[in-house]
C-alpha positions in Angstrom: -12.7 -4.8 -49.3 -12.1 -5.7 -52.9 -9.2 -8.1 -53.2 -7.4 -8.7 -56.5 -6.9 -12.4 -56.1 -5.1 -12.7 -59.4 -2.3 -10.1 -58.6 -2.2 -11.4 -55.0 -1.4 -14.9 -56.2 1.1 -13.8 -58.8 2.9 -11.7 -56.2 3.3 -14.9 -54.1 3.9 -17.5 -56.8 5.0 -15.6 -59.9 3.4 -15.1 -63.3 2.4 -17.8 -65.8 2.9 -17.0 -69.5 2.2 -19.1 -72.5 2.8 -18.7 -76.3 0.0 -20.3 -78.3 0.6 -21.5 -81.9 -2.5 -19.7 -83.2 -1.3 -16.3 -84.5 -4.6 -14.7 -83.7 -4.1 -15.5 -80.0 -0.4 -15.0 -80.1 -0.7 -11.4 -81.1 -3.2 -10.7 -78.2 -0.8 -12.2 -75.6 2.5 -10.8 -77.0 4.1 -7.4 -77.5 7.5 -6.0 -78.5 9.1 -3.4 -76.3 12.4 -1.6 -76.2 13.5 -4.0 -73.5 12.4 -7.1 -75.4 9.4 -9.4 -75.8 6.7 -9.3 -73.2 4.0 -11.9 -72.7 0.6 -11.5 -70.9 0.3 -13.4 -67.7 -2.5 -16.0 -67.9 -3.5 -15.2 -64.3 -3.4 -11.5 -63.7 -3.2 -10.2 -67.3 -0.1 -8.1 -66.8 2.7 -8.2 -69.4 5.8 -9.9 -68.3 9.3 -9.4 -69.7 11.1 -12.5 -71.0 10.5 -15.8 -72.7 7.1 -17.5 -72.1 7.0 -20.4 -69.7 5.4 -22.6 -72.3 4.3 -22.8 -75.9 2.1 -24.9 -78.1 -1.6 -25.4 -79.1 -4.0 -23.3 -77.1 -5.8 -26.5 -76.0 -2.7 -27.6 -74.2 -2.2 -24.3 -72.3 -2.3 -24.7 -68.5 -5.7 -24.0 -66.9 -4.6 -21.3 -64.5 -7.1 -20.5 -61.7 -8.2 -16.9 -61.8 -10.6 -14.5 -60.1 -13.5 -16.3 -58.3 -11.7 -19.7 -58.6 -8.7 -18.3 -56.7 -11.1 -16.9 -54.0 -12.8 -20.3 -53.7 -9.4 -22.0 -53.4 -8.4 -19.6 -50.6 -11.6 -20.5 -48.7 -11.0 -24.2 -49.2 -7.5 -24.0 -47.9 -8.8 -22.1 -44.8 -11.2 -25.0 -44.2 -8.4 -27.4 -44.8 -6.3 -25.8 -42.1 -9.2 -25.9 -39.7 -9.8 -29.6 -40.5 -6.2 -30.6 -39.9 -6.0 -28.7 -36.6 -9.2 -30.4 -35.5 -7.8 -33.8 -36.7 -4.6 -33.4 -34.7 -6.5 -32.4 -31.6 -8.8 -35.4 -31.9 -5.7 -37.7 -32.3 -4.4 -36.3 -29.0 -7.7 -36.9 -27.3 -7.8 -40.5 -28.7 -4.2 -41.1 -27.4 -5.3 -39.7 -24.0 -8.3 -42.0 -23.8 -6.2 -45.0 -24.8 -3.5 -44.2 -22.2 -6.2 -43.6 -19.6 -7.8 -47.0 -20.4 -4.4 -48.7 -19.6 -4.0 -47.0 -16.3 -7.5 -46.3 -15.2 -7.0 -47.2 -11.5 -3.9 -45.1 -11.1 -5.6 -42.1 -12.7 -8.7 -42.6 -10.5 -6.5 -42.6 -7.3 -4.6 -39.5 -8.4 -7.8 -37.7 -9.3 -9.4 -38.5 -5.9 -6.2 -37.3 -4.1 -6.3 -34.0 -5.9 -10.1 -33.7 -5.3 -9.5 -34.1 -1.6 -6.9 -31.3 -1.7 -9.0 -28.8 -3.6 -12.4 -29.6 -2.1 -11.9 -27.3 1.0 -10.5 -24.5 -1.2 -13.5 -24.5 -3.5 -15.8 -24.8 -0.5 -14.3 -21.6 0.8 -15.6 -19.9 -2.4 -19.0 -21.6 -2.0 -18.5 -24.1 -4.8 -19.3 -27.7 -4.2 -17.0 -29.9 -6.3 -19.0 -33.0 -5.4 -21.9 -31.6 -7.4 -19.8 -30.2 -10.3 -20.9 -31.4 -13.8 -17.2 -31.6 -14.8 -16.2 -33.7 -11.8 -19.3 -35.8 -12.3 -18.4 -36.5 -16.0 -14.8 -37.4 -15.0 -16.0 -39.8 -12.3 -18.5 -41.4 -14.7 -15.6 -42.0 -17.1 -13.9 -44.0 -14.4 -16.8 -46.5 -14.5 -16.3 -47.3 -18.2 -15.0 -50.7 -19.0 -11.5 -51.0 -20.6 -13.0 -52.4 -23.8 -15.4 -49.4 -24.0 -12.6 -46.9 -23.7 -10.6 -48.7 -26.4 -13.6 -48.5 -28.7 -14.0 -44.8 -28.0 -10.3 -44.3 -28.7 -10.6 -46.2 -32.0 -13.7 -44.2 -33.1 -11.9 -40.9 -32.3 -8.9 -42.0 -34.2 -11.0 -43.0 -37.2 -12.8 -39.6 -37.1 -9.4 -37.8 -36.9 -8.2 -39.7 -40.0 -11.3 -38.6 -41.9 -10.7 -35.0 -40.9 -7.0 -35.1 -42.0 -8.0 -36.8 -45.3 -10.6 -34.0 -45.8 -7.9 -31.4 -45.1 -5.4 -32.8 -47.7 -8.1 -33.1 -50.4 -9.5 -29.6 -49.7 -6.0 -28.1 -49.8 -5.5 -29.5 -53.4 -9.2 -28.7 -54.3 -10.1 -32.3 -55.0 -13.7 -32.8 -55.9 -14.0 -36.0 -53.9 -12.8 -34.2 -50.8 -15.5 -31.6 -51.3 -18.1 -34.3 -51.4 -16.6 -36.0 -48.4 -16.5 -32.8 -46.4 -20.1 -31.9 -47.1 -21.4 -35.4 -46.3 -19.2 -35.9 -43.2 -19.9 -32.4 -41.8 -23.6 -32.6 -42.4 -23.8 -36.0 -40.7 -22.5 -34.5 -37.5 -24.7 -31.4 -37.5 -27.6 -33.1 -35.6 -25.2 -34.2 -32.9 -23.8 -30.7 -32.6 -27.3 -29.3 -32.3 -28.2 -31.8 -29.6 -25.1 -30.9 -27.6 -26.2 -27.3 -27.7 -29.5 -28.3 -26.1 -27.5 -29.9 -23.3 -25.1 -27.1 -22.7 -24.6 -23.8 -24.6 -21.1 -22.4 -25.1 -19.6 -19.8 -27.5 -17.2 -22.4 -28.9 -20.1 -24.9 -29.7 -22.1 -22.1 -31.4 -19.1 -20.9 -33.4 -18.3 -24.5 -34.5 -21.9 -25.2 -35.5 -22.2 -22.0 -37.5 -18.8 -22.6 -39.2 -19.8 -26.1 -40.2 -23.2 -25.0 -41.5 -21.6 -22.3 -43.6 -19.0 -24.7 -44.9 -21.6 -27.2 -46.0 -23.7 -24.6 -47.8 -20.7 -22.8 -49.4 -19.0 -25.9 -50.7 -22.2 -27.5 -52.0 -23.4 -24.4 -53.8 -20.1 -22.8 -54.9 -18.7 -26.2 -56.2 -22.1 -27.2 -57.6 -22.1 -30.6 -55.9 -25.0 -33.1 -56.1 -26.2 -31.5 -59.3 -26.8 -28.1 -57.7 -26.6 -25.0 -60.0 -26.0 -27.2 -63.1 -23.6 -29.7 -61.5 -20.2 -30.7 -62.7 -20.7 -29.6 -66.3 -21.6 -26.0 -65.2 -18.7 -26.0 -62.8 -16.2 -27.0 -65.5 -17.6 -24.4 -67.9 -17.3 -21.8 -65.2 -13.6 -22.6 -64.6 -12.9 -22.5 -68.4 -14.7 -19.2 -68.7 -12.3 -17.7 -66.1 -9.3 -18.6 -68.3 -7.6 -15.6 -69.9 -6.8 -17.7 -72.9 -10.4 -18.6 -73.4 -11.3 -14.9 -73.2 -8.8 -13.9 -75.8 -9.8 -16.8 -78.1 -13.4 -15.7 -77.9 -12.4 -12.1 -78.7 -10.4 -13.3 -81.7 -13.4 -15.1 -83.1 -15.5 -12.0 -82.6 -12.9 -9.9 -84.5 -13.2 -12.2 -87.5 
C-alpha cells in the first residue's frame, strides 16, 4: 500500500505556504488564477488559494517535513505511544509493589485464605495449586524483606520514568530521545532473551521482536552513532526533502 504521507498530513494539519523574496523561486511557487493568487504548499506541492502563511528570504522558510521524513515521524510516534503505555503500566506495578511492601502480612493471609478455597476446585480438574509456578512465585515474593520490595518499587519507578521520557522525546522527534531509546532498549535485550529461555510466551516473543526492530530502525534510519554518514548525512537528507530546496535547485539549473 503506497501512502501519500504529504497529502495525508496536510489533510489533518492544513497546508503550509511561503512566499520567498527571490523572484526565481517566487514564480515557481506562485500562480495567478481567476479566483485569486495561489501558492504551492511546501509539504504536498498542491496550489492553495489565499495569502501565503509566511514570506521572506528562502533561508528563513520553515523546514516542513515531507515524504520519508513524515513516514519516519509516524513510526517514531507509534513507538512513543507504545513507550508511554508501557511506562504507565510499570508505574502501576511499582505502586502495587510499594503497597504490598507496606501490608505484606495482610496480603499473605488473604492469599492463603483464597488458596485454601480454590485448592479443592483445582484438584477436581487435576491441577495441583501447591506445585503451580505462579503460586510458587507469589509465595516466594512473601519472603522478600520490606527494604528489598521498596528497592524493587524504586527501580521499577525509575524504569517507568525513562520510558515516559523516551516517549515524549520520540513524539517530538528529538535526536537525544532516539539515542536514549536505542541505548536503553538494547541494554534490556539480553534480559528479554534470558526470560525467553526460562519461559516462552507469545507476548515475550512479540516484545523482543518489536524492541529489536525498533533499535535497528532508529539507529539506521536516523543515522545514529555515525551510521550511514551520521548527523551530517541525516541533515542533508532532511533538507533534500524540502520542496523549497528542490525548486531552488531547479531555478539554478534553469539559469
